[in-house]
C-alpha positions as CSV (number, residue, x, y, z in Angstrom):
1,M,38.4,-49.1,-22.8
2,P,35.1,-47.9,-24.0
3,P,34.5,-44.1,-22.9
4,P,31.7,-44.0,-20.2
5,R,28.2,-43.4,-21.7
6,R,27.1,-40.0,-21.3
7,R,23.6,-39.6,-19.5
8,R,20.5,-38.1,-20.6
9,P,19.2,-35.4,-18.7
10,S,16.0,-36.8,-16.5
11,T,12.7,-36.1,-18.1
12,A,10.8,-37.6,-14.8
13,S,8.7,-35.2,-13.3
14,P,9.4,-34.2,-9.9
15,P,7.4,-35.5,-6.8
16,R,3.8,-33.0,-6.7
17,S,2.9,-30.8,-3.7
18,A,0.2,-30.2,-2.3
19,L,-0.1,-26.9,-3.5
20,E,-0.4,-28.7,-6.9
21,G,-3.4,-31.0,-6.1
22,T,-6.5,-30.3,-4.4
23,F,-5.7,-26.5,-2.7
24,P,-8.5,-25.4,-0.2
25,I,-9.1,-22.6,-2.0
26,E,-12.5,-21.1,0.0
27,R,-11.3,-21.7,3.4
28,V,-7.9,-19.9,2.8
29,S,-10.4,-16.9,0.8
30,E,-12.4,-16.9,4.4
31,L,-9.5,-16.3,6.2
32,A,-7.8,-14.0,3.5
33,R,-11.1,-11.9,4.0
34,V,-11.2,-11.8,7.7
35,E,-7.5,-10.4,7.2
36,S,-8.1,-7.9,4.3
37,F,-10.5,-5.6,6.9
38,R,-8.0,-4.9,9.4
39,K,-4.3,-5.8,7.4
40,E,-2.5,-3.4,9.9
41,I,-3.4,-5.0,13.1
42,H,-3.5,-8.7,11.6
43,R,-0.1,-8.3,10.1
44,P,1.4,-4.9,11.6
45,I,4.8,-5.8,10.3
46,Y,4.1,-5.0,6.7
47,H,2.4,-2.1,7.6
48,V,4.7,0.1,9.6
49,H,5.4,2.1,6.3
50,K,3.6,2.0,2.8
51,W,3.7,-0.2,0.0
52,W,1.2,-0.8,-2.8
53,A,-0.5,-3.9,-3.1
54,S,0.4,-5.9,0.2
55,R,-0.4,-9.0,-0.6
56,L,-1.9,-11.3,2.6
57,G,0.2,-13.0,4.8
58,S,-2.4,-15.9,5.5
59,V,-2.3,-16.6,1.7
60,F,1.2,-16.5,1.6
61,R,1.3,-18.7,4.5
62,A,-0.8,-21.4,2.9
63,I,1.4,-20.9,-0.3
64,L,4.6,-21.9,1.8
65,L,3.1,-24.4,3.7
66,A,1.0,-26.3,1.2
67,A,4.2,-26.3,-1.6
68,N,6.4,-28.7,1.3
69,L,3.3,-30.9,2.2
70,P,2.9,-34.2,0.0
71,P,-0.2,-34.3,-2.1
72,G,-3.6,-35.1,-0.1
73,E,-2.0,-33.8,3.1
74,D,-5.0,-31.7,4.9
75,L,-3.1,-27.6,4.5
76,F,-5.4,-26.8,7.9
77,E,-3.9,-29.6,9.7
78,H,-0.5,-28.1,9.5
79,F,-1.6,-24.5,9.4
80,Y,-1.7,-23.9,12.9
81,R,1.4,-26.2,14.1
82,P,5.0,-25.0,14.4
83,H,7.1,-25.7,11.5
84,A,10.9,-25.8,11.0
85,F,11.9,-26.3,7.2
86,G,15.5,-24.5,7.8
87,D,17.1,-26.7,5.6
88,R,14.9,-24.9,2.7
89,L,15.5,-21.6,1.1
90,V,12.7,-19.5,0.0
91,L,13.1,-16.7,-2.8
92,D,11.3,-13.5,-3.0
93,P,12.2,-11.2,-6.2
94,F,9.5,-8.9,-5.6
95,M,9.6,-8.6,-1.8
96,G,7.7,-5.2,-1.7
97,S,6.5,-4.8,2.1
98,G,7.9,-8.4,2.8
99,T,5.3,-10.3,2.9
100,T,7.0,-13.7,1.7
101,V,9.8,-13.0,3.5
102,G,7.9,-12.6,7.1
103,E,5.8,-15.5,6.7
104,A,8.8,-17.8,5.4
105,L,10.7,-16.8,8.5
106,K,7.7,-17.4,10.8
107,L,7.8,-20.9,9.5
108,G,11.4,-21.6,9.9
109,Y,12.7,-21.2,6.4
110,R,15.6,-19.1,5.6
111,V,14.7,-16.5,2.9
112,V,16.4,-14.4,0.5
113,G,14.3,-10.9,-0.5
114,G,15.1,-8.5,-3.2
115,D,13.5,-5.6,-4.8
116,I,14.5,-2.9,-7.1
117,N,12.8,-0.4,-5.7
118,P,15.1,1.4,-2.6
119,V,12.0,2.2,-0.2
120,S,11.1,-1.2,-0.4
121,W,14.6,-2.7,0.5
122,F,15.0,0.2,3.3
123,Q,11.4,-0.7,5.0
124,V,12.2,-4.6,5.0
125,K,15.5,-4.6,6.0
126,T,14.7,-1.8,9.0
127,V,11.7,-3.8,10.3
128,L,13.5,-7.4,10.3
129,E,17.0,-5.5,12.3
130,A,16.2,-6.4,16.5
131,C,15.6,-3.0,17.8
132,P,14.9,-4.0,21.8
133,A,11.8,-2.7,22.9
134,T,13.5,-0.8,25.8
135,D,16.0,0.8,23.4
136,L,13.2,1.9,20.9
137,E,10.8,3.4,24.0
138,A,14.0,5.2,25.2
139,A,15.0,6.6,21.6
140,Y,11.2,7.9,21.4
141,R,11.4,9.5,24.9
142,R,14.5,11.4,24.0
143,L,13.0,12.6,20.9
144,E,9.6,13.4,22.4
145,A,11.5,15.6,25.0
146,S,13.9,17.2,22.7
147,V,11.3,17.8,19.5
148,A,7.6,17.6,20.7
149,P,7.9,21.3,22.3
150,R,9.3,22.9,19.3
151,I,6.4,21.0,17.1
152,R,3.3,21.6,19.7
153,P,3.2,25.7,19.9
154,W,2.9,25.6,16.1
155,Y,-0.8,23.5,16.4
156,E,-1.9,25.9,19.7
157,S,-5.4,27.8,19.3
158,S,-7.7,28.7,22.1
159,Y,-11.3,28.7,22.6
160,A,-13.7,30.7,24.9
161,G,-10.6,32.1,26.7
162,A,-8.7,28.9,27.3
163,K,-5.7,27.1,25.5
164,A,-6.9,24.4,22.7
165,Q,-4.3,22.0,20.8
166,I,-5.0,22.1,16.7
167,L,-6.4,18.4,16.1
168,Y,-7.3,19.3,12.3
169,A,-6.7,22.0,10.0
170,F,-9.2,22.6,7.4
171,W,-8.0,24.4,4.3
172,C,-9.3,24.7,0.7
173,Q,-8.0,26.1,-2.7
174,I,-9.1,29.5,-4.0
175,A,-8.6,30.5,-7.6
176,A,-8.4,34.3,-8.8
177,C,-11.4,34.6,-11.5
178,P,-9.5,35.8,-14.8
179,A,-12.2,38.2,-15.6
180,C,-12.8,40.1,-12.1
181,G,-9.6,38.9,-10.1
182,S,-11.4,38.0,-7.0
183,N,-10.7,34.9,-5.3
184,T,-13.3,32.0,-4.9
185,R,-13.0,29.2,-2.4
186,L,-13.1,25.6,-5.0
187,L,-15.6,23.9,-2.8
188,R,-18.1,21.8,-4.4
189,R,-20.0,22.0,-1.1
190,W,-20.0,24.2,1.8
191,V,-20.7,21.3,4.4
192,F,-16.7,20.4,4.8
193,A,-17.0,18.1,8.0
194,S,-19.4,15.2,8.6
195,H,-19.6,11.7,10.1
196,A,-17.9,9.1,8.1
197,Y,-21.3,7.2,8.3
198,P,-23.9,10.1,8.2
199,T,-26.8,8.1,7.8
200,R,-25.9,7.2,11.5
201,S,-25.0,10.6,12.7
202,P,-26.2,13.0,10.3
203,R,-24.8,16.3,12.2
204,A,-22.1,18.0,9.8
205,Q,-20.1,21.6,9.7
206,A,-20.9,23.7,6.8
207,L,-19.0,27.2,5.6
208,C,-20.8,30.3,5.6
209,P,-19.9,31.4,2.0
210,Q,-20.6,34.8,3.2
211,C,-18.8,35.6,6.5
212,G,-16.6,32.0,6.7
213,G,-18.9,31.5,9.9
214,I,-19.2,27.7,10.7
215,V,-22.6,26.7,10.9
216,Q,-24.0,23.3,12.1
217,V,-26.2,21.7,9.6
218,L,-27.6,18.4,8.7
219,Y,-25.7,16.4,6.5
220,T,-28.7,16.6,4.1
221,D,-30.0,20.1,4.8
222,H,-30.5,22.4,1.2
223,R,-31.1,25.4,3.8
224,A,-28.8,27.1,6.7
225,L,-28.8,30.4,8.4
226,C,-25.4,31.7,9.6
227,H,-25.9,32.6,13.3
228,V,-22.9,35.4,12.6
229,C,-23.9,37.4,9.5
230,K,-27.4,35.7,9.0
231,H,-27.0,34.8,5.6
232,E,-28.8,32.1,4.3
233,F,-27.6,29.4,1.6
234,D,-27.9,25.9,0.5
235,P,-25.1,23.7,1.9
236,Q,-25.0,21.5,-0.5
237,S,-24.2,23.6,-3.5
238,G,-20.7,25.4,-3.4
239,P,-19.1,27.7,-6.4
240,A,-17.1,24.3,-8.1
241,Q,-18.4,21.9,-9.5
242,R,-16.4,19.3,-11.4
243,D,-13.8,20.6,-13.0
244,T,-15.2,24.3,-13.3
245,F,-16.0,27.0,-10.7
246,V,-18.6,30.2,-10.8
247,C,-17.3,33.2,-9.5
248,T,-18.8,34.2,-6.4
249,Q,-18.2,38.0,-7.6
250,C,-18.9,38.1,-10.9
251,E,-20.7,34.9,-11.6
252,R,-18.6,34.0,-14.7
253,Q,-17.7,29.9,-15.1
254,H,-14.2,29.0,-15.4
255,R,-12.1,25.6,-15.9
256,I,-10.3,25.1,-12.6
257,L,-7.3,23.7,-14.3
258,E,-6.7,26.6,-16.8
259,C,-6.6,29.1,-14.1
260,V,-4.1,26.8,-12.2
261,R,-1.9,26.4,-15.2
262,N,-1.9,30.2,-15.8
263,S,-0.7,31.0,-12.6
264,A,3.1,31.1,-11.5
265,G,2.8,27.7,-8.9
266,P,0.8,25.5,-7.6
267,P,-2.9,26.1,-6.2
268,R,-3.0,28.3,-3.5
269,H,-4.9,27.6,-0.1
270,E,-7.0,29.5,2.5
271,L,-7.6,28.4,5.7
272,I,-11.4,27.6,6.8
273,A,-11.4,26.1,9.9
274,L,-10.0,24.3,12.7
275,K,-10.7,21.3,14.5
276,L,-9.7,21.6,18.8
277,L,-9.0,19.4,21.3
278,L,-10.1,21.1,24.6
279,L,-8.4,20.6,27.9
280,D,-11.6,18.4,29.1
281,G,-10.9,16.4,26.4
282,G,-13.7,17.5,24.5
283,C,-13.5,18.4,20.7
284,V,-15.0,21.3,19.1
285,Y,-14.9,23.3,15.4
286,K,-13.7,27.2,15.3
287,Q,-13.4,29.2,12.7
288,P,-9.9,30.8,12.6
289,D,-9.4,33.9,14.3
290,R,-6.6,36.7,13.6
291,A,-3.9,35.0,16.1
292,D,-4.4,31.5,14.3
293,F,-3.7,33.5,10.8
294,L,-0.5,35.0,12.3
295,R,0.6,32.0,13.3
296,V,0.5,30.3,10.2
297,E,2.3,33.3,8.9
298,R,5.0,32.9,12.0
299,A,5.5,29.8,10.3
300,T,6.6,30.8,7.0
301,H,9.0,33.2,8.3
302,A,10.5,30.6,11.0
303,L,10.8,28.2,8.0
304,H,12.8,30.7,6.2
305,R,15.2,31.4,9.0
306,R,15.9,27.8,9.9
307,R,18.5,25.3,8.0
308,L,16.2,22.2,8.0
309,P,16.9,18.6,6.2
310,L,14.1,19.3,3.6
311,P,13.9,17.3,0.3
312,T,15.1,19.7,-2.4
313,A,14.1,17.0,-5.4
314,R,11.9,17.9,-8.5
315,I,9.1,15.8,-9.3
316,P,10.0,14.5,-12.5
317,P,7.6,13.8,-15.5
318,G,5.8,9.9,-15.3
319,H,2.1,8.6,-15.2
320,N,1.1,9.6,-11.9
321,T,3.6,12.6,-11.2
322,D,2.2,14.2,-14.3
323,Q,-1.4,14.2,-12.3
324,A,0.3,16.2,-9.8
325,R,2.8,18.6,-12.4
326,Q,-0.4,19.3,-14.4
327,Y,-1.4,21.6,-11.2
328,N,2.0,23.2,-11.4
329,Y,3.4,20.8,-8.4
330,R,7.5,20.9,-9.6
331,W,9.0,19.9,-6.4
332,W,8.0,17.6,-3.9
333,R,8.4,19.7,-1.0
334,Q,5.4,21.9,-3.0
335,M,3.2,19.2,-1.5
336,F,3.4,20.5,2.0
337,N,2.6,23.6,3.2
338,D,5.0,25.9,5.2
339,R,3.8,25.0,8.6
340,Q,3.9,21.5,7.8
341,L,7.7,21.4,6.4
342,L,8.7,23.4,9.6
343,T,7.7,20.7,11.9
344,L,8.2,17.9,9.8
345,G,11.5,19.4,9.4
346,E,12.2,20.1,12.9
347,L,11.1,16.1,13.6
348,L,13.6,14.8,11.0
349,R,16.6,16.6,12.2
350,G,15.8,15.3,15.9
351,I,15.9,11.7,14.5
352,L,18.9,12.3,12.6
353,R,20.3,13.5,16.2
354,E,19.3,10.4,18.0
355,P,22.6,8.3,19.0
356,D,21.6,4.7,18.6
357,P,22.1,3.6,14.8
358,I,19.4,0.9,15.1
359,A,16.6,2.7,16.7
360,Q,17.4,5.9,14.5
361,E,16.5,4.1,11.5
362,A,13.4,2.7,12.8
363,L,12.1,5.9,14.1
364,L,13.3,7.5,10.3
365,L,11.3,4.6,8.8
366,L,8.2,5.7,11.0
367,F,9.1,9.9,10.2
368,S,8.4,8.5,6.3
369,G,5.4,6.7,6.6
370,V,3.9,9.7,8.7
371,L,4.2,12.1,5.7
372,E,1.7,9.9,4.1
373,F,-0.7,11.6,6.8
374,N,0.7,15.2,6.7
375,N,0.9,17.0,3.4
376,L,-1.4,19.1,1.4
377,F,-3.1,15.9,-0.7
378,C,-4.7,14.3,2.4
379,T,-8.4,15.0,3.0
380,F,-11.0,14.8,5.9
381,K,-12.4,10.8,6.1
382,G,-14.9,12.0,8.8
383,E,-15.7,11.9,12.2
384,G,-16.1,8.4,13.8
385,T,-13.3,6.8,12.2
386,G,-9.5,7.6,11.5
387,A,-9.9,11.0,10.4
388,V,-7.3,11.4,8.1
389,R,-7.6,9.9,4.3
390,H,-3.7,9.4,3.4
391,L,-2.0,11.0,0.2
392,F,-1.9,7.7,-1.4
393,A,-5.8,6.5,-0.6
394,H,-6.8,6.5,-4.0
395,H,-3.1,5.6,-5.5
396,I,-3.0,9.0,-7.4
397,L,-1.3,12.3,-7.0
398,R,-4.2,14.8,-7.4
399,P,-4.3,17.3,-5.6
400,P,-7.7,18.0,-3.4
401,R,-9.9,21.2,-3.1
402,A,-10.2,20.9,0.4
403,P,-6.8,19.5,2.1
404,L,-6.4,18.6,5.6
405,E,-3.5,19.6,7.8
406,A,-3.2,17.3,10.9
407,N,-1.5,18.0,14.1
408,P,2.5,16.1,12.8
409,W,3.1,15.5,16.2
410,G,-0.2,14.9,17.7
411,T,-2.3,14.4,20.5
412,P,-4.1,11.4,22.1
413,K,-7.0,11.9,19.9
414,S,-5.0,12.2,16.9
415,S,-4.8,10.7,13.2
416,G,-1.7,9.9,11.3
417,S,0.8,11.6,13.7
418,F,3.9,10.5,14.6
419,S,2.9,9.8,18.3
420,T,0.1,7.9,17.7
421,L,1.6,5.6,14.9
422,F,4.8,4.8,17.2
423,R,2.3,3.1,19.2
424,R,0.0,1.6,16.8
425,R,2.5,0.5,13.7
426,L,6.3,0.3,15.4
427,V,5.3,-1.1,18.7
428,A,2.5,-3.1,17.4
429,A,4.9,-4.3,14.7
430,Q,7.5,-5.3,17.6
431,R,5.1,-7.3,19.4
432,Y,4.1,-9.0,16.6
433,C,7.5,-9.8,15.7
434,A,8.3,-11.3,19.4
435,E,5.0,-13.6,19.2
436,P,3.4,-13.7,16.0
437,F,-0.1,-14.8,15.4
438,E,-2.3,-16.2,13.2
439,L,-5.8,-15.7,12.8
440,A,-8.8,-18.8,12.6
441,I,-12.1,-18.9,12.1
442,R,-14.3,-19.7,14.6
443,D,-18.5,-20.8,14.7
444,G,-20.4,-20.4,17.8
445,A,-23.9,-18.9,18.6
446,G,-25.2,-18.8,15.3
447,R,-22.2,-16.6,14.1
448,R,-18.5,-16.6,13.1
449,S,-15.7,-14.7,14.1
450,S,-12.2,-14.8,14.4
451,V,-9.7,-15.6,17.1
452,R,-5.8,-15.0,17.4
453,V,-4.0,-18.5,17.4
454,K,-0.3,-18.4,18.9
455,G,2.6,-20.3,19.4
456,C,2.5,-21.2,16.0
457,N,5.5,-19.2,14.5
458,R,9.1,-18.7,15.4
459,P,9.5,-15.5,16.4
460,L,10.3,-13.0,13.8
461,R,14.3,-11.9,15.4
462,P,16.0,-13.4,11.9
463,R,20.0,-13.0,11.7
464,L,20.4,-11.1,8.5
465,A,23.3,-12.2,6.3
466,A,25.9,-10.4,4.6
467,D,26.0,-12.5,1.7
468,F,24.4,-15.9,-0.3
469,D,27.5,-17.5,1.3
470,A,26.5,-16.8,5.1
471,L,22.7,-17.4,4.4
472,R,24.1,-21.1,3.2
473,R,26.7,-21.8,6.0
474,H,23.5,-20.8,8.4
475,S,25.4,-17.5,9.6
476,G,21.7,-15.7,8.7
477,D,18.2,-16.1,8.5
478,A,17.4,-13.6,5.7
479,L,19.1,-12.1,3.1
480,I,17.6,-9.0,1.7
481,L,18.8,-7.3,-1.6
482,H,18.5,-4.1,-3.6
483,G,18.9,-4.4,-7.2
484,D,17.6,-5.8,-10.4
485,S,16.1,-9.2,-9.5
486,S,17.1,-10.6,-12.9
487,R,20.6,-10.5,-12.1
488,L,20.6,-12.0,-8.9
489,P,24.0,-12.8,-6.8
490,L,22.9,-16.3,-6.6
491,P,24.0,-19.6,-7.4
492,T,22.6,-21.5,-10.0
493,H,19.8,-24.4,-8.7
494,S,20.4,-22.9,-4.8
495,I,16.5,-22.1,-4.0
496,D,14.0,-24.5,-2.8
497,L,11.1,-22.4,-3.7
498,V,10.0,-19.1,-5.3
499,V,7.3,-17.4,-3.7
500,T,6.6,-13.8,-5.1
501,D,3.9,-11.4,-6.3
502,P,4.9,-9.3,-9.3
503,P,4.4,-5.6,-9.4
504,Y,1.2,-4.7,-11.3
505,F,0.8,-3.8,-15.4
506,D,-0.1,-0.8,-15.6
507,N,-1.9,2.2,-13.5
508,V,0.0,2.3,-10.2
509,H,3.5,3.2,-11.3
510,Y,4.9,1.9,-7.8
511,S,8.7,4.0,-8.4
512,E,6.8,7.0,-9.0
513,L,5.1,7.0,-6.0
514,A,7.8,6.4,-4.0
515,D,9.5,9.0,-4.9
516,F,7.8,11.1,-2.9
517,F,9.2,9.3,0.3
518,H,12.4,8.8,-1.2
519,A,12.7,12.6,-1.7
520,W,12.7,13.2,2.3
521,L,14.4,10.0,2.8
522,R,17.8,10.3,0.2
523,G,19.6,12.9,2.4
524,P,19.8,11.1,5.4
525,L,20.7,7.7,4.0
526,A,22.7,8.4,0.7
527,R,25.7,8.4,2.7
528,R,24.8,5.0,4.2
529,Y,23.6,2.9,1.6
530,R,24.1,3.1,-2.3
531,A,21.0,2.2,-2.6
532,F,19.7,5.9,-1.8
533,R,22.6,7.6,-3.9
534,P,20.3,8.4,-7.4
535,L,17.7,11.3,-7.1
536,T,15.2,9.2,-8.0
537,T,13.5,5.6,-7.4
538,R,12.9,4.8,-10.9
539,S,15.2,2.4,-13.0
540,R,14.7,1.6,-16.7
541,R,15.0,-2.2,-15.3
542,E,11.7,-2.5,-13.4
543,V,9.0,-4.5,-14.4
544,Q,6.5,-2.0,-14.4
545,A,6.4,-0.2,-17.4
546,G,3.7,1.3,-19.5
547,A,4.0,-0.8,-22.7
548,E,2.4,-4.2,-23.1
549,A,5.6,-5.7,-24.3
550,D,7.9,-4.1,-22.1
551,F,6.3,-5.7,-19.1
552,G,6.2,-9.1,-20.7
553,Q,9.8,-9.0,-21.4
554,R,11.3,-7.6,-18.1
555,L,8.5,-9.9,-16.1
556,G,10.0,-13.0,-18.5
557,A,13.9,-11.8,-17.5
558,V,13.1,-11.8,-14.1
559,L,11.3,-15.3,-14.1
560,R,14.0,-16.7,-16.3
561,E,16.8,-15.7,-13.5
562,C,14.4,-17.7,-11.2
563,A,13.9,-20.5,-13.1
564,R,17.9,-20.5,-13.2
565,V,18.3,-20.3,-9.7
566,V,15.5,-22.7,-8.4
567,K,16.4,-26.2,-7.8
568,P,15.5,-28.5,-10.8
569,D,12.8,-30.0,-8.9
570,G,11.9,-26.8,-7.1
571,Q,8.7,-24.7,-7.9
572,V,7.8,-21.0,-8.5
573,V,5.1,-19.6,-7.3
574,F,3.4,-16.3,-7.6
575,T,0.1,-14.2,-7.3
576,F,-1.3,-11.9,-10.2
577,H,-4.3,-10.6,-11.0
578,H,-6.0,-8.1,-14.0
579,S,-9.1,-7.2,-15.7
580,R,-7.5,-7.1,-18.9
581,G,-6.9,-10.1,-21.1
582,E,-3.4,-8.3,-22.4
583,A,-1.8,-8.4,-19.3
584,W,-2.8,-12.0,-19.0
585,C,-1.0,-12.6,-22.3
586,Q,1.9,-10.8,-21.4
587,V,2.3,-13.4,-18.4
588,S,2.1,-16.2,-20.5
589,G,4.6,-15.2,-22.7
590,A,6.7,-14.6,-20.0
591,L,6.3,-18.0,-18.5
592,R,7.4,-19.7,-22.0
593,R,10.3,-17.3,-22.3
594,A,11.3,-18.6,-18.8
595,A,10.7,-22.1,-19.4
596,L,8.5,-22.4,-16.8
597,A,5.7,-24.8,-17.0
598,V,2.0,-24.0,-14.9
599,T,1.1,-26.9,-12.6
600,A,-1.8,-25.6,-11.2
601,A,-3.6,-22.1,-10.7
602,H,-5.8,-20.9,-7.7
603,P,-7.9,-18.2,-7.7
604,V,-8.3,-17.0,-4.0
605,V,-9.2,-13.7,-2.0
606,A,-6.3,-11.1,-2.1
607,E,-8.1,-7.7,-0.9
608,M,-11.5,-6.8,0.0
609,A,-13.4,-5.3,-2.8
610,G,-14.6,-2.2,-1.0
611,A,-11.1,-1.0,-1.1
612,A,-10.8,2.6,-2.6
613,P,-9.1,1.9,-5.7
614,K,-11.1,-1.2,-6.6
615,L,-14.3,0.6,-6.1
616,R,-13.6,2.7,-9.1
617,S,-12.3,0.2,-11.3
618,R,-15.5,-0.9,-13.8
619,E,-14.5,-4.9,-13.3
620,P,-13.3,-4.8,-9.7
621,I,-11.3,-7.7,-8.6
622,Q,-11.1,-9.4,-5.2
623,L,-9.5,-12.6,-6.2
624,D,-6.0,-13.2,-7.0
625,L,-4.4,-16.3,-9.1
626,I,-2.0,-18.3,-7.3
627,V,0.0,-20.2,-10.6
628,V,2.4,-22.7,-9.2
629,C,5.1,-23.4,-11.9
630,R,7.8,-26.3,-12.4
631,P,11.1,-25.4,-14.3
632,R,10.3,-27.3,-17.9
633,R,12.5,-30.2,-18.4
634,H,14.3,-31.5,-21.5
635,G,11.5,-33.2,-23.4
636,M,8.7,-31.8,-21.3
637,G,5.9,-30.2,-23.1
638,P,3.0,-28.3,-21.7
639,A,0.6,-29.7,-19.4
640,P,-2.0,-31.6,-21.0
641,T,-4.5,-29.0,-22.5
642,R,-7.8,-30.6,-21.6
643,N,-9.0,-27.3,-23.3
644,R,-12.5,-28.3,-24.7
645,N,-14.4,-25.2,-23.9
646,S,-17.4,-27.6,-22.3
647,S,-15.1,-29.0,-19.8
648,L,-13.3,-25.9,-18.8
649,L,-16.7,-24.2,-18.5
650,R,-17.9,-27.0,-16.2
651,R,-14.7,-26.6,-14.4
652,I,-15.2,-22.7,-13.8
653,E,-18.9,-23.0,-13.2
654,S,-18.0,-25.7,-10.3
655,T,-15.3,-23.0,-8.9
656,R,-17.9,-20.3,-9.1
657,R,-20.2,-22.3,-7.2
658,H,-17.5,-23.1,-4.7
659,F,-17.1,-19.7,-4.2
660,E,-20.9,-18.3,-3.6
661,A,-21.3,-21.2,-1.5
662,R,-19.2,-19.4,1.3
663,G,-20.8,-16.0,0.6
664,F,-18.3,-14.4,-1.7
665,T,-20.0,-12.9,-5.0
666,L,-17.9,-12.8,-7.7
667,T,-17.6,-9.9,-10.3
668,R,-16.4,-10.2,-14.1
669,G,-12.8,-9.2,-13.2
670,D,-12.9,-12.1,-10.6
671,L,-14.5,-14.6,-13.0
672,R,-12.0,-13.4,-15.7
673,V,-9.3,-14.3,-13.1
674,V,-11.0,-17.9,-12.5
675,V,-11.4,-18.5,-16.6
676,T,-7.6,-17.3,-16.9
677,G,-6.5,-19.7,-14.2
678,A,-8.3,-22.8,-15.9
679,L,-6.7,-22.0,-19.0
680,L,-3.0,-21.6,-17.7
681,E,-3.2,-24.7,-15.8
682,A,-5.2,-26.8,-18.8
683,G,-2.2,-25.3,-21.1
684,A,-4.2,-23.6,-23.4
685,D,-4.1,-20.3,-24.7
686,V,-5.3,-17.6,-22.9
687,A,-6.5,-15.4,-25.4
688,Q,-9.8,-17.5,-25.1
689,A,-10.5,-16.3,-22.1
690,D,-12.5,-13.5,-23.7
691,Q,-14.4,-15.9,-25.5
692,L,-15.0,-18.4,-22.6
693,L,-15.9,-15.2,-20.2
694,A,-18.6,-14.2,-22.7
695,R,-20.1,-17.4,-22.8
696,L,-20.1,-18.1,-18.7
697,V,-21.7,-14.4,-18.3
698,G,-24.2,-15.2,-20.7
699,A,-25.1,-18.2,-19.2
700,Q,-25.9,-16.2,-15.5
701,P,-29.4,-16.2,-14.7
């Protein structure tokens, strides 16, 4: 009997999905733009704690739906319907704040989320763990009863003989003149507080350079008279300009950084003003008096007497951390003043005494998020808005000249405090988990508005699986992993769909920034979780790397692992954007090494262009590219190259017109995303992007 003939592997292409067909990029982008303006309200579960470059839930819902629909299906016919994809498994190897995980669970998928950073792992796991609302509220009340009375006295003051609460304390850096030794306040302007929209409300507060009195001025005034000492000054002209200052005594000019480097520690600070909440609910500005300075001194003495769970880790060198280290910040605790360390330490100690372990970790996650708003790297955003501009508003660790100290427990009018963020973040996330909603755009009365659509999602109360076998047996809905995603503990061909957003190519190093939180979390969590035992969240295996080739190699390793675990007919989908061609070349190389073939590429809105990091970019980008891939089968070559420049340009021009017709103005950075997407989908060399972009921009009127 002849031996059986060995069957050759199939080279037939798997059935295409709606994500690989005509994807409604303009409608998805409109929805994304609405969500992007208030992400923390529209998707609160992804914003209980800080994570960088959090993607928009509406975009990832669209991806997860379209990837499971046949070609030709209208995505928005399904967008606001409930679904049950429980027989399908989704993987996100770079889960970050958990956008893919949450959106997949809402659609009834089972999901595996993984991240190499323990701060990411802890926040996603904690938000998804079911803590009944009554238990969480009871834990908060216990904490309020035990800890709030120990914090509030440190943020008390007086005004006109009556008690008042400190909302915000305004500080400024001071530098000793190398020539005469006198101190100079390092203020660019003497105006230290104004409205967030000064053209609407021009009233501002200025500091008298002579006596330190507070003078009310107009935002644009160049002449002011102090009512205390009668000194006349220009509110717009302070002693510090760019990287230098002029000594107010000897009038010699010095470089600020040189003065700091020649000192024994980080920059010194002086308390210059207070904003108070009065008993009648009104707010006033006050020049600090002797009692206010004495309270700050007493906080220093109390800090040294008490044993509190404070961070003990050093700030290691790095791309982002060197921004702080050059100002002599060597320890994470130096980023807080003594009163902040005292009160935050008291708050953390109170949380660690909470007997309910699930509620305790929820409060611990919230505490970690509160740190972002209560440190010496925060500034005043302005009246008429959330007053605290938090530490990571600009994704850098450069100390400000005029830091703002907030009230860490908070008042009814506080910004960035534990009590206010408990309601706005933790409670809001719980409500969303109980009844998730989607946004829809409605036209009416000549204007467009958004409404919430309920009843189209499953409640976010997943059972967390202990391992993949439990997930496969339907003994859990989500498996949350910490570790290197290039070595996943998953069987080959076990995942139906991979949807992810890889780390950024350069500039923002997530692990270096996440160490700010890790320094506080490590003490409470190292004994419970192996993930928190190292001194840092940095890893040699993390994809984010300074060198281009390292980034491409590490991204390729994770994508190769995704190709291994995804089923032969599965899809690997990721979003990415960058203004530099080198980054896209590395992505293209990573795809080749992973044996993934691009089957579609769609540009969609990712984040509002007004975000602070984008405003500083030479080529600000508001578009992400959705890259859809399939495992490259035996004998499967690249997609047809259709890479005639004229054909590609016509296609790119059509995409631009579609966006502009919907009110989107595309920057050069956005056009690079569109051009690169067309090249990837055509199977062409992405290095052609610069040439095509030059032709495209040159053709603009």
